All heavy atoms as an XYZ file, in Angstrom:
669
protein
N     -37.926    133.114     86.562
C     -38.334    133.768     85.232
C     -37.255    134.340     84.542
O     -36.321    135.064     85.175
C     -39.384    134.849     85.710
C     -39.872    135.590     84.513
S     -41.181    136.757     85.184
C     -41.309    137.873     83.878
N     -37.083    134.045     83.268
C     -35.950    134.570     82.502
C     -36.511    135.741     81.602
O     -37.638    135.734     81.118
C     -35.599    133.449     81.554
C     -34.779    132.430     82.295
C     -34.226    131.413     81.358
N     -33.314    131.964     80.534
C     -32.535    131.262     79.534
N     -32.757    129.970     79.425
N     -31.736    131.920     78.735
N     -35.672    136.797     81.571
C     -36.007    137.933     80.714
C     -35.034    137.956     79.572
O     -33.886    137.527     79.773
C     -35.953    139.172     81.561
S     -37.110    139.346     82.789
N     -35.477    138.462     78.440
C     -34.569    138.681     77.311
C     -34.503    140.037     76.984
O     -35.507    140.685     76.833
C     -35.229    137.839     76.108
C     -34.226    137.821     74.886
C     -34.770    136.912     73.906
N     -34.632    137.650     72.695
C     -35.497    137.530     71.735
N     -36.410    136.724     71.624
N     -35.328    138.344     70.634
N     -33.302    140.597     76.730
C     -33.064    141.990     76.391
C     -33.374    142.084     74.934
O     -32.742    141.409     74.136
C     -31.717    142.446     76.693
C     -31.424    143.882     76.215
C     -31.387    142.270     78.295
N     -34.275    142.984     74.478
C     -34.629    143.206     73.201
C     -33.571    143.923     72.417
O     -33.208    143.608     71.312
C     -36.025    143.831     73.078
C     -37.038    143.132     73.750
C     -36.387    144.161     71.561
C     -37.441    141.751     73.165
N     -33.055    145.031     73.044
C     -32.134    145.854     72.335
C     -31.330    146.686     73.325
O     -31.697    147.057     74.386
N     -30.192    147.095     72.989
C     -29.285    147.923     73.655
C     -29.480    149.253     73.238
O     -29.646    149.573     72.039
C     -27.867    147.507     73.527
C     -26.763    148.311     74.170
C     -26.890    148.278     75.696
C     -25.377    147.890     73.691
N     -29.682    150.180     74.279
C     -29.804    151.637     73.827
C     -28.611    152.420     74.546
O     -28.477    152.315     75.738
C     -31.125    152.250     74.389
C     -31.107    153.686     74.141
C     -32.184    151.518     73.738
N     -27.874    153.125     73.682
C     -26.715    154.004     74.089
C     -27.132    155.360     73.726
O     -27.882    155.571     72.703
C     -25.494    153.638     73.467
C     -24.878    152.152     73.688
C     -23.677    151.993     72.847
C     -24.509    152.002     75.084
N     -26.739    156.350     74.446
C     -27.004    157.778     74.074
C     -25.732    158.564     74.302
O     -25.040    158.369     75.342
C     -28.151    158.328     74.865
N     -25.475    159.569     73.557
C     -24.393    160.533     73.718
C     -24.972    161.882     73.298
O     -25.807    162.061     72.437
C     -23.243    160.080     72.845
N     -24.238    162.987     73.905
C     -24.650    164.391     73.538
C     -23.324    165.027     73.077
O     -22.297    164.949     73.797
C     -25.264    165.034     74.716
N     -23.436    165.804     72.054
C     -22.251    166.523     71.572
C     -22.656    167.915     71.372
O     -23.845    168.220     71.233
C     -21.753    165.934     70.151
C     -21.601    164.412     70.125
C     -21.496    163.961     68.645
C     -20.298    164.044     70.900
N     -21.693    168.815     71.291
C     -22.042    170.171     70.940
C     -21.258    170.595     69.715
O     -19.989    170.348     69.550
C     -21.536    171.089     72.126
O     -21.877    172.438     71.823
N     -21.923    171.249     68.709
C     -21.279    171.523     67.476
C     -21.977    172.742     66.857
O     -23.106    173.014     67.168
C     -21.092    170.419     66.553
C     -22.421    169.718     66.078
S     -22.192    168.225     64.984
C     -21.552    167.073     66.110
N     -21.384    173.314     65.777
C     -22.064    174.379     65.031
C     -23.051    173.853     64.040
O     -23.057    172.600     63.899
C     -21.066    175.178     64.250
O     -20.555    174.313     63.217
C     -19.749    175.774     65.214
N     -23.891    174.699     63.767
C     -25.014    174.264     62.803
C     -24.362    173.672     61.514
O     -24.859    172.679     61.051
C     -26.006    175.395     62.518
C     -26.713    175.815     63.914
C     -26.998    175.007     61.385
C     -27.597    176.998     63.747
N     -23.419    174.317     61.059
C     -22.709    173.877     59.804
C     -22.069    172.465     60.002
O     -22.227    171.634     59.129
C     -21.626    174.803     59.323
N     -21.462    172.251     61.189
C     -20.856    171.017     61.508
C     -21.996    169.926     61.567
O     -21.856    168.742     61.159
C     -20.054    170.933     62.786
C     -18.851    171.753     62.695
C     -18.160    171.978     64.063
O     -18.941    172.139     65.038
O     -16.858    172.010     64.045
N     -23.111    170.328     62.123
C     -24.202    169.289     62.302
C     -24.811    168.958     60.950
O     -25.045    167.731     60.780
C     -25.351    169.945     63.161
C     -26.656    169.039     63.228
C     -26.461    167.799     63.827
C     -27.739    169.310     62.535
C     -27.606    166.950     63.877
C     -28.858    168.508     62.529
C     -28.806    167.289     63.147
N     -24.926    169.927     60.064
C     -25.421    169.596     58.724
C     -24.595    168.518     58.164
O     -25.004    167.578     57.465
C     -25.495    170.881     57.848
C     -26.578    171.672     58.405
C     -25.756    170.539     56.352
C     -26.667    173.077     57.839
N     -23.261    168.644     58.122
C     -22.323    167.575     57.687
C     -22.406    166.310     58.378
O     -22.328    165.258     57.811
C     -20.912    168.145     57.561
C     -20.714    169.275     56.579
C     -21.063    168.962     55.207
O     -20.737    167.863     54.693
O     -21.844    169.733     54.534
N     -22.517    166.415     59.753
C     -22.564    165.262     60.690
C     -23.864    164.406     60.269
O     -23.745    163.200     60.215
C     -22.592    165.725     62.055
C     -22.443    164.610     62.979
C     -21.287    164.027     63.303
C     -23.557    164.287     63.792
C     -21.087    162.965     64.306
C     -23.539    163.277     64.754
C     -22.204    162.642     64.992
N     -24.882    164.997     60.124
C     -26.179    164.319     59.807
C     -26.206    163.491     58.494
O     -27.009    162.655     58.228
C     -27.356    165.145     59.986
C     -27.691    166.031     58.950
C     -28.996    166.842     59.066
O     -29.759    166.500     60.072
N     -29.249    167.827     58.236
N     -25.298    164.028     57.666
C     -25.255    163.429     56.251
C     -24.485    162.125     56.193
O     -24.418    161.362     55.276
C     -24.510    164.426     55.238
C     -25.374    165.561     54.943
C     -24.577    166.463     53.960
C     -25.386    167.737     53.676
N     -24.515    168.661     52.661
N     -23.781    161.837     57.371
C     -22.928    160.619     57.416
C     -23.747    159.332     57.394
O     -24.872    159.310     58.047
C     -22.053    160.590     58.723
C     -20.987    161.777     58.831
C     -20.379    161.622     60.224
C     -19.920    161.522     57.710
N     -23.203    158.337     56.745
C     -24.029    157.050     56.808
C     -23.891    156.421     58.138
O     -23.034    156.738     58.989
C     -23.367    156.096     55.770
O     -22.083    155.643     56.139
N     -24.783    155.424     58.537
C     -24.645    154.765     59.773
C     -23.170    154.217     59.938
O     -22.678    154.174     61.077
C     -25.738    153.718     59.585
C     -26.730    154.143     58.768
C     -26.083    154.912     57.750
N     -22.556    153.584     58.894
C     -21.308    153.017     59.055
C     -20.308    154.119     59.341
O     -19.429    153.865     60.209
C     -20.885    152.395     57.708
C     -21.703    151.160     57.289
C     -23.044    151.548     56.720
O     -23.216    152.600     56.186
O     -23.970    150.661     56.686
N     -20.448    155.323     58.743
C     -19.574    156.477     59.110
C     -19.724    156.799     60.525
O     -18.702    157.283     61.186
C     -19.620    157.527     58.074
C     -19.092    157.129     56.627
O     -18.292    156.111     56.606
O     -19.550    157.757     55.658
N     -20.884    157.023     60.972
C     -21.200    157.376     62.274
C     -20.619    156.428     63.318
O     -19.994    156.771     64.242
C     -22.746    157.620     62.566
C     -23.385    158.753     61.947
C     -24.951    158.699     61.999
C     -22.912    160.070     62.598
N     -20.722    155.120     62.988
C     -20.180    154.048     64.028
C     -18.763    154.272     64.029
O     -18.114    154.152     65.137
C     -20.640    152.674     63.489
C     -22.057    152.295     63.835
C     -22.306    150.924     63.583
N     -22.299    150.555     62.210
C     -23.460    150.481     61.496
N     -24.663    150.983     61.995
N     -23.402    150.130     60.207
N     -18.035    154.462     62.839
C     -16.597    154.603     62.844
C     -16.188    155.925     63.539
O     -15.247    155.838     64.414
C     -16.027    154.567     61.427
N     -16.851    157.000     63.270
C     -16.418    158.224     63.872
C     -16.578    158.292     65.299
O     -15.755    158.911     66.087
C     -17.194    159.445     63.183
C     -16.893    160.759     63.713
C     -17.449    161.814     62.809
N     -17.036    163.091     63.213
C     -17.298    164.173     62.641
N     -17.906    164.237     61.520
N     -16.967    165.378     63.137
N     -17.606    157.677     65.837
C     -18.029    157.735     67.371
C     -17.552    156.526     68.020
O     -17.862    156.280     69.238
C     -19.474    158.005     67.443
C     -20.025    159.266     66.877
C     -21.466    159.219     66.901
C     -19.392    160.494     67.575
N     -16.806    155.506     67.326
C     -16.430    154.317     67.896
C     -17.553    153.474     68.527
O     -17.436    152.912     69.650
C     -15.342    154.516     69.047
O     -14.195    155.219     68.390
N     -18.666    153.295     67.775
C     -19.826    152.692     68.188
C     -19.720    151.267     67.794
O     -19.089    150.901     66.779
C     -21.093    153.391     67.662
C     -21.347    154.734     67.976
C     -22.517    155.320     67.109
C     -21.651    154.792     69.478
N     -20.361    150.325     68.588
C     -20.364    148.931     68.203
C     -20.998    148.582     66.823
O     -21.827    149.348     66.420
C     -21.023    148.210     69.334
C     -21.799    149.282     69.949
C     -21.166    150.571     69.704
N     -20.625    147.594     66.186
C     -21.073    147.200     64.861
C     -22.580    146.974     64.886
O     -23.390    147.190     63.899
C     -20.441    145.910     64.310
N     -23.147    146.467     65.954
C     -24.668    146.311     66.117
C     -25.397    147.472     66.283
O     -26.608    147.387     66.351
C     -24.907    145.300     67.202
N     -24.781    148.624     66.397
C     -25.528    149.908     66.694
C     -26.142    150.442     65.423
O     -25.647    150.406     64.389
C     -24.436    150.934     67.199
S     -25.148    152.627     67.258
N     -27.353    150.895     65.605
C     -28.186    151.559     64.545
C     -28.337    153.020     64.970
O     -29.345    153.364     65.652
C     -29.461    150.801     64.241
C     -30.150    151.355     63.051
O     -29.598    152.143     62.247
O     -31.393    151.161     62.918
N     -27.393    153.903     64.670
C     -27.425    155.206     65.245
C     -28.471    156.224     64.594
O     -28.693    156.111     63.386
C     -25.972    155.739     65.017
C     -25.542    155.000     63.745
C     -26.138    153.648     63.779
N     -29.107    157.100     65.418
C     -29.840    158.139     64.986
C     -29.452    159.402     65.530
O     -28.888    159.464     66.631
C     -31.417    157.868     65.349
O     -31.510    157.763     66.781
C     -32.003    156.643     64.716
N     -29.482    160.520     64.843
C     -28.984    161.847     65.173
C     -30.219    162.796     65.329
O     -30.967    162.879     64.291
C     -27.947    162.190     64.159
C     -27.386    163.518     64.546
C     -26.831    161.190     64.098
N     -30.090    163.647     66.379
C     -31.033    164.680     66.448
C     -30.436    165.953     67.066
O     -29.309    165.754     67.659
C     -32.179    164.383     67.473
O     -31.704    164.126     68.690
C     -33.076    163.235     66.927
N     -30.876    167.111     66.826
C     -30.194    168.384     67.408
C     -31.286    169.306     67.970
O     -32.366    169.243     67.497
C     -29.368    169.052     66.229
N     -30.818    170.018     68.945
C     -31.663    171.115     69.527
C     -30.852    172.189     70.045
O     -29.666    172.030     70.194
C     -32.412    170.415     70.786
O     -31.431    170.073     71.823
N     -31.354    173.356     70.184
C     -30.729    174.484     70.550
C     -31.652    175.325     71.550
O     -32.900    175.347     71.293
C     -30.373    175.460     69.446
O     -29.525    176.554     69.971
C     -31.448    175.868     68.567
N     -31.167    175.732     72.659
C     -32.062    176.409     73.544
C     -32.450    177.859     73.043
O     -33.454    178.384     73.458
C     -31.208    176.572     74.837
C     -29.795    176.353     74.378
C     -29.872    175.545     73.127
N     -31.665    178.401     72.139
C     -31.837    179.774     71.592
C     -31.611    179.804     70.160
O     -30.564    179.401     69.733
C     -30.912    180.726     72.342
C     -31.058    182.198     72.001
O     -32.118    182.510     71.250
O     -30.215    183.026     72.310
N     -32.666    180.217     69.416
C     -32.595    180.241     67.974
C     -31.478    181.032     67.404
O     -30.912    180.969     66.314
C     -33.877    180.677     67.369
N     -30.975    182.049     68.208
C     -29.977    183.084     67.806
C     -28.529    182.396     67.977
O     -27.550    182.984     67.539
N     -28.366    181.286     68.630
C     -27.063    180.674     68.854
C     -26.628    179.857     67.621
O     -27.510    179.349     66.900
C     -27.132    179.748     70.014
C     -27.218    180.443     71.344
C     -27.072    179.387     72.516
O     -27.337    178.261     72.303
N     -26.747    179.893     73.647
N     -25.319    179.749     67.449
C     -24.850    179.012     66.317
C     -24.402    177.567     66.687
O     -24.080    176.798     65.917
C     -23.531    179.746     65.646
O     -22.601    179.874     66.676
N     -24.465    177.357     68.002
C     -24.175    176.034     68.609
C     -25.480    175.203     68.791
O     -26.472    175.808     69.238
C     -23.398    176.085     69.945
C     -21.905    176.578     69.741
C     -21.242    176.590     71.132
C     -21.106    175.631     68.842
N     -25.379    173.925     68.530
C     -26.480    173.053     68.784
C     -25.948    171.865     69.628
O     -24.837    171.546     69.601
C     -27.249    172.519     67.529
C     -27.862    173.652     66.754
C     -26.132    171.787     66.636
N     -26.929    171.282     70.475
C     -26.623    170.160     71.221
C     -27.134    169.035     70.314
O     -28.359    169.008     69.943
C     -27.339    170.098     72.530
O     -26.830    171.207     73.211
C     -27.043    168.917     73.314
N     -26.219    168.113     70.135
C     -26.554    166.928     69.047
C     -26.747    165.720     70.048
O     -25.756    165.354     70.748
C     -25.427    166.748     68.094
C     -25.827    165.655     67.204
C     -25.337    168.031     67.219
N     -27.779    165.005     69.888
C     -27.949    163.714     70.572
C     -27.848    162.551     69.560
O     -28.307    162.641     68.390
N     -27.083    161.595     69.995
C     -26.865    160.361     69.133
C     -27.408    159.222     70.014
O     -26.949    158.941     71.055
C     -25.378    160.124     68.877
C     -25.252    158.875     67.995
C     -24.748    161.250     68.073
N     -28.414    158.522     69.360
C     -28.967    157.448     70.126
C     -28.617    156.188     69.272
O     -28.727    156.190     68.015
C     -30.507    157.463     70.165
C     -31.196    156.467     70.900
C     -32.723    156.735     70.988
O     -33.119    157.937     71.104
O     -33.425    155.735     71.106
N     -28.305    155.065     70.072
C     -27.802    153.863     69.420
C     -28.612    152.830     69.834
O     -28.649    152.361     71.103
C     -26.360    153.681     69.734
S     -25.470    152.247     69.076
N     -29.427    152.123     69.031
C     -30.234    150.990     69.406
C     -29.637    149.813     68.638
O     -29.098    149.906     67.484
C     -31.739    151.275     68.893
C     -32.410    152.269     69.716
C     -33.793    152.320     69.240
N     -34.480    153.419     70.051
C     -35.133    153.284     71.140
N     -35.013    152.090     71.880
N     -35.618    154.294     71.786
N     -29.767    148.665     69.228
C     -29.253    147.376     68.586
C     -30.124    147.128     67.386
O     -31.334    147.276     67.283
C     -29.430    146.259     69.574
N     -29.428    146.775     66.390
C     -30.056    146.484     65.006
C     -30.897    145.237     65.183
O     -30.508    144.250     65.942
C     -29.030    146.181     64.004
C     -28.250    147.444     63.527
C     -27.174    147.252     62.532
O     -26.913    146.110     62.266
N     -26.534    148.224     62.039
N     -32.154    145.294     64.673
C     -33.005    144.134     64.759
C     -32.676    143.158     63.608
O     -32.320    143.523     62.573
C     -34.480    144.626     64.543
C     -34.979    145.663     65.579
C     -34.841    145.008     66.985
O     -35.224    143.853     67.198
N     -34.370    145.829     68.019
N     -32.830    141.861     63.944
C     -32.569    140.867     62.863
C     -33.492    140.975     61.747
O     -34.639    141.510     61.900
C     -32.713    139.467     63.602
C     -33.409    139.829     64.902
C     -33.173    141.250     65.219
N     -32.999    140.694     60.594
C     -33.910    140.723     59.404
C     -35.152    139.859     59.531
O     -35.002    138.789     60.016
C     -33.010    140.324     58.045
N     -36.227    140.425     59.034
C     -37.439    139.602     59.185
C     -37.552    138.672     57.904
O     -36.973    138.795     56.882
C     -38.701    140.566     59.033
C     -38.711    141.476     60.325
C     -39.977    142.318     60.327
O     -40.894    142.028     59.607
O     -39.916    143.364     61.032
N     -38.326    137.568     58.227
C     -38.511    136.625     57.109
C     -39.266    137.361     55.981
O     -40.052    138.296     56.153
C     -39.501    135.461     57.630
N     -39.012    136.983     54.688
C     -39.604    137.602     53.563
C     -41.044    137.474     53.577
O     -41.658    136.434     53.925
C     -38.934    136.860     52.391
C     -38.289    135.628     52.964
C     -38.072    135.852     54.394
N     -41.721    138.506     53.217
C     -43.213    138.471     53.234
C     -43.672    137.609     51.867
O     -42.918    137.503     50.930
C     -43.744    139.938     53.058
N     -44.939    137.155     52.097
C     -45.548    136.382     50.829
C     -45.829    137.422     49.746
O     -46.080    138.587     50.022
C     -46.664    135.658     51.226
O     -47.562    136.562     51.828
C     -46.289    134.651     52.383
N     -45.688    136.873     48.554
C     -46.127    137.715     47.390
C     -47.570    137.881     47.254
O     -48.299    136.906     47.685
C     -45.532    137.080     46.116
C     -44.005    137.175     46.037
C     -43.500    136.633     44.693
N     -42.373    135.688     45.212
C     -42.347    134.498     44.838
N     -43.074    133.966     43.916
N     -41.350    133.698     45.284
N     -48.018    138.938     46.691
C     -49.446    139.138     46.521
C     -50.082    137.951     45.760
O     -49.467    137.384     44.774
C     -49.641    140.391     45.723
C     -48.326    141.095     45.940
C     -47.398    140.064     46.164
N     -51.253    137.372     46.327
C     -51.878    136.189     45.697
C     -51.293    134.884     46.126
O     -51.893    133.794     45.926
N     -50.144    134.944     46.858
C     -49.532    133.652     47.297
C     -50.229    133.217     48.577
O     -50.441    134.037     49.528
C     -48.089    133.946     47.541
C     -47.344    132.634     47.919
C     -45.836    132.784     47.883
O     -45.301    133.723     47.322
O     -45.183    132.122     48.878
N     -50.595    131.972     48.669
C     -51.212    131.448     49.895
C     -50.073    130.979     50.895
O     -49.107    130.497     50.615
C     -52.098    130.287     49.533
C     -53.252    130.682     48.792
C     -54.128    129.398     48.493
N     -55.475    129.787     48.263
C     -56.557    129.164     48.500
N     -56.410    127.972     49.095
N     -57.672    129.650     48.313
N     -50.535    131.266     52.163
C     -49.694    130.635     53.235
C     -50.389    129.417     53.857
O     -51.518    129.310     53.764
C     -49.537    131.698     54.378
O     -50.820    132.084     54.826
C     -48.815    132.893     53.821
N     -49.547    128.554     54.432
C     -50.044    127.394     55.052
C     -50.727    127.774     56.314
O     -50.193    128.493     57.096
C     -48.994    126.383     55.296
C     -48.419    125.810     54.065
C     -47.310    124.784     54.417
C     -46.757    124.180     53.126
N     -45.663    123.164     53.510
N     -51.936    127.267     56.589
C     -52.649    127.565     57.818
C     -51.958    126.817     58.962
O     -51.354    125.728     58.690
C     -54.121    127.032     57.618
C     -54.039    126.045     56.556
C     -52.782    126.460     55.584
N     -52.002    127.296     60.094
C     -51.368    126.704     61.282
C     -52.082    125.508     61.591
O     -53.381    125.472     61.456
C     -51.279    127.681     62.431
N     -51.369    124.455     62.099
C     -52.037    123.211     62.508
C     -52.726    123.405     63.685
O     -52.139    124.078     64.748
C     -50.985    122.106     62.536
C     -50.448    121.716     61.231
C     -49.458    120.528     61.406
N     -50.258    119.353     61.545
C     -49.722    118.158     61.825
N     -48.458    118.005     62.138
N     -50.444    117.148     61.947
N     -53.968    122.847     63.872
C     -54.570    122.953     65.171
C     -53.851    122.208     66.329
O     -53.248    121.146     65.852
C     -56.039    122.519     64.935
C     -55.975    121.710     63.707
C     -54.762    122.318     62.939
N     -53.893    122.550     67.404
C     -53.305    121.894     68.590
C     -54.004    120.562     68.735
O     -55.205    120.491     68.599
C     -53.270    122.607     69.871
N     -53.187    119.513     68.951
C     -53.807    118.146     69.191
C     -54.348    118.051     70.594
O     -53.672    118.574     71.568
C     -52.767    117.029     68.884
C     -52.356    117.068     67.384
C     -51.346    115.850     67.291
O     -50.920    115.274     68.157
N     -50.995    115.605     65.998
N     -55.438    117.539     70.732
C     -56.054    117.355     72.023
C     -55.546    115.979     72.668
O     -55.524    115.008     71.853
C     -57.531    117.465     72.000
C     -58.012    118.779     71.574
C     -59.455    118.906     71.744
N     -59.890    120.240     71.174
C     -60.985    120.784     71.412
N     -61.984    119.941     71.986
N     -61.383    121.831     70.972
N     -55.306    116.038     73.904
C     -54.922    114.668     74.542
C     -56.193    113.804     74.716
O     -57.347    114.285     74.793
N     -56.039    112.485     74.619
C     -57.149    111.552     74.785
C     -57.091    110.928     76.163
O     -56.209    110.928     76.951
C     -57.161    110.534     73.786
O     -55.956    110.242     73.166
């Protein structure tokens, strides 16, 4: 049985101030990949949490999933699609 890997998931945790996080989350995916030396196929997402609301430091999580290939363009409204051909039966 062969299995196919759908996507790669990487994760990292950083510690930074709230002000640093605000600037960090504004970075584009390309800038995040460059700053964190992530692979080109990475689609990074950023989250932050803090155990105590009174603290000025947050723990920042960066999750990297493999980018999905572009999907085929959808049909336009009113455009018909070809029906699938029925399977041929053996005689």
